[in-house]
C-alpha positions in Angstrom: -7.0 0.7 -22.3 -9.4 -0.5 -24.9 -11.4 -3.7 -24.5 -12.9 -5.7 -27.3 -16.4 -7.2 -27.3 -16.7 -10.6 -25.6 -19.3 -13.0 -24.4 -19.6 -12.6 -20.6 -19.6 -15.7 -18.5 -21.0 -16.0 -15.0 -18.6 -18.6 -13.7 -16.1 -16.0 -12.4 -13.4 -17.1 -14.9 -14.6 -15.5 -18.2 -14.1 -12.0 -19.7 -16.4 -10.3 -17.2 -14.2 -11.5 -14.3 -11.1 -10.4 -16.3 -12.5 -7.0 -16.9 -13.5 -6.6 -13.2 -10.0 -7.6 -12.1 -8.3 -5.2 -14.5 -10.5 -2.3 -13.3 -9.9 -3.4 -9.7 -6.1 -3.3 -10.1 -6.0 0.0 -12.0 -8.4 1.7 -9.6 -6.7 0.3 -6.6 -3.3 1.6 -7.8 -4.8 5.0 -8.3 -6.4 5.0 -4.8 -3.2 3.8 -3.1 -1.1 6.2 -5.1 -3.1 9.3 -4.1 -4.2 10.0 -7.6 -7.9 10.3 -6.6 -9.1 12.8 -4.1 -10.1 11.5 -0.7 -13.8 11.8 0.3 -14.8 12.3 -3.4 -17.9 10.5 -4.5 -17.0 7.9 -7.0 -19.7 7.6 -9.7 -19.9 4.4 -11.6 -20.3 6.3 -14.9 -17.1 8.2 -14.3 -15.2 4.9 -13.5 -16.7 3.3 -16.7 -15.4 6.2 -18.8 -12.0 6.5 -17.2 -11.1 2.8 -17.1 -12.9 1.6 -20.2 -15.1 -1.2 -18.9 -18.8 -1.8 -18.6 -20.9 -0.9 -15.6 -21.1 -4.5 -14.3 -17.4 -5.2 -14.0 -16.9 -1.7 -12.6 -19.5 -2.4 -9.8 -17.8 -5.7 -9.1 -14.4 -3.9 -8.7 -15.9 -1.1 -6.6 -17.5 -3.7 -4.2 -14.2 -5.5 -3.9 -12.4 -2.3 -3.0 -15.1 -1.4 -0.5 -14.6 -4.8 1.2 -10.9 -3.9 1.6 -11.7 -0.6 3.2 -10.3 1.5 0.4 -13.8 2.7 -0.6 -16.9 3.6 1.5 -20.4 2.9 0.5 -23.6 4.9 1.2 -26.9 2.9 0.9 -28.5 3.8 -2.4 -26.0 6.6 -3.0 -22.9 4.8 -4.3 -19.3 4.8 -3.4 -16.9 7.3 -2.0 -13.1 7.4 -1.5 -12.2 6.8 2.2 -10.8 9.9 3.9 -7.4 10.2 5.4 -6.7 11.6 8.8 -4.0 11.9 11.4 -6.2 9.8 13.8 -6.6 7.1 11.2 -2.9 7.0 10.5 -2.1 6.7 14.3 -4.5 3.7 14.6 -3.2 2.1 11.4 0.4 2.4 12.5 -0.3 1.0 16.0 -2.2 -1.9 14.6 0.4 -2.6 12.0 3.1 -2.7 14.7 1.1 -5.1 16.8 0.6 -7.6 13.9 4.0 -7.4 12.4 5.7 -7.8 15.7 4.0 -11.2 16.0 4.7 -12.1 12.4 8.4 -11.1 12.7 8.9 -13.0 15.9 7.4 -16.1 14.4 9.4 -15.7 11.2 12.7 -15.4 13.1 11.7 -18.4 15.3 11.1 -20.5 12.2 13.8 -19.1 10.0 15.5 -21.2 7.4 18.6 -20.9 5.2 16.4 -20.1 2.3 14.6 -17.3 4.2 17.9 -15.8 5.2 19.2 -15.9 1.6 15.9 -14.2 0.4 16.2 -11.5 3.1 19.9 -10.8 2.2 19.0 -10.5 -1.5 16.0 -8.3 -0.8 18.1 -6.0 1.3 20.8 -5.9 -1.3 18.4 -5.0 -4.1 16.8 -2.3 -1.9 20.1 -0.8 -1.2 21.0 -0.5 -4.9 17.8 1.3 -5.7 17.1 5.0 -5.4 14.2 5.9 -3.1 13.3 9.1 -5.1 12.3 9.5 -8.7 15.0 10.9 -10.9 12.5 13.2 -12.4 11.2 14.5 -9.1 13.2 14.2 -5.9 10.1 14.8 -3.8 8.4 11.7 -5.3 9.0 8.1 -4.4 10.3 5.9 -7.2 7.8 3.1 -8.1 10.6 0.6 -8.6 12.0 1.4 -5.2 8.5 0.9 -3.7 8.3 -2.6 -5.2 11.6 -3.6 -3.7 10.6 -2.0 -0.4 7.4 -4.1 -0.3 9.4 -7.2 -1.1 11.8 -6.6 1.7 9.1 -6.2 4.3 7.2 -9.2 2.9 10.2 -11.4 3.1 10.8 -10.4 6.7 7.6 -12.0 7.8 7.3 -14.7 5.2 8.5 -17.5 7.5 5.8 -16.9 10.1 3.8 -20.0 8.9 0.5 -18.1 8.8 -0.9 -17.0 5.4 -3.7 -15.3 7.4 -1.3 -13.1 9.3 0.7 -12.3 6.2 -2.5 -11.3 4.4 -3.6 -9.0 7.2 -0.1 -7.4 7.3 -0.3 -6.9 3.5 -3.6 -5.1 3.8 -2.3 -2.8 6.4 0.8 -2.2 4.3 -1.4 -1.1 1.4 -3.2 1.5 3.6 0.1 2.7 5.0 1.5 3.1 1.5 -1.5 5.3 0.6 -0.6 7.6 3.5 3.1 7.7 2.5 2.2 8.6 -1.1 0.0 11.4 0.0 2.7 12.9 2.3 5.8 13.2 0.3 9.2 13.9 1.9 10.2 17.5 2.1 13.2 19.6 2.9 14.6 19.4 6.4 13.6 15.8 7.0 16.6 13.6 7.1 16.7 9.8 7.6 19.0 7.0 6.9 16.3 4.9 5.2 18.6 2.1 4.0 20.3 2.0 7.4 17.0 1.5 9.1 16.2 -1.5 6.8 19.8 -2.9 7.3 19.4 -2.7 11.1 16.1 -4.7 11.0 17.7 -7.3 8.7 20.9 -7.7 10.8 18.9 -8.3 14.0 16.6 -10.7 12.2 19.5 -12.7 10.6 21.3 -12.8 14.0 18.1 -14.3 15.5 17.6 -11.3 17.8 13.9 -11.0 17.8 13.7 -8.2 20.4 16.2 -6.1 18.4 14.5 -6.7 15.1 11.1 -5.9 16.4 12.2 -2.7 18.0 14.0 -1.6 14.9 10.9 -2.4 12.8 8.6 -0.4 15.1 11.1 2.5 15.2 11.1 2.4 11.4 7.3 2.5 11.1 6.9 5.1 13.8 9.4 7.4 12.1 7.5 7.1 8.8 4.2 7.9 10.6 5.7 10.9 12.4 6.8 12.3 9.0 3.3 11.9 7.6 1.9 13.5 10.8 4.0 16.5 10.2 2.6 16.8 6.7 -0.9 16.8 8.2 0.0 19.5 10.8 1.7 21.7 8.1 -1.2 21.2 5.6 1.2 19.7 3.1 -0.6 16.5 2.3 -0.3 16.2 -1.5 -3.3 17.2 -3.6 -4.5 15.1 -6.6 -4.6 16.3 -10.1 -7.5 18.6 -11.0 -8.7 16.2 -13.7 -10.0 13.8 -11.0 -12.6 16.4 -9.9 -14.9 14.8 -12.4 -15.2 11.9 -10.0 -17.3 14.1 -7.8 -19.9 15.0 -10.3 
């Protein structure tokens, strides 16, 4: 992407802020999608060259990503991409189940007709989409991922706490990173839509215990598949071109 010259403002609303936000979203997508190698040093100069922005908005974007836990920071030595591990995945999954159980129970307790309609629509759209990319059956389809995120967001949207929804969103981002780095392989069978339908049916029936258990089972199954990839050494490797980030 090419950026034209602009006067930079310091009020957080001018071109500088826009550039930083653009770099933030592009780099964040690459981090979550596994396009950059974990534990690599992320040099400002490399990010400037790759994403087409100046050093100042790049540093702003890097600091923002570090505050979200997607990047680490060494004093006086710059940024690095946070590593992935089976231990981290286990803790992430456990914490996500804790928070989303509370969010889902609250959402069901305060459900409305509008919430029910949104959930039915989200499930319907998810069911009509293909989980895997037509070009590569071992890759997840980006459009399916968007619908998947929408379904899970709608589930907890009636919990009446934007703080709780925000924390759940952050954990979902980190979980997505793991799922992208551990693609499905042969011999692993699951009824993915059936899992989502079960969660929705319990939720729509007002059965909080059933919905929570179905949700936890769904997350734990996904985590177990990722764990197998770690054990088998099949965690996806990024493209060789990103090796420049280390230099």
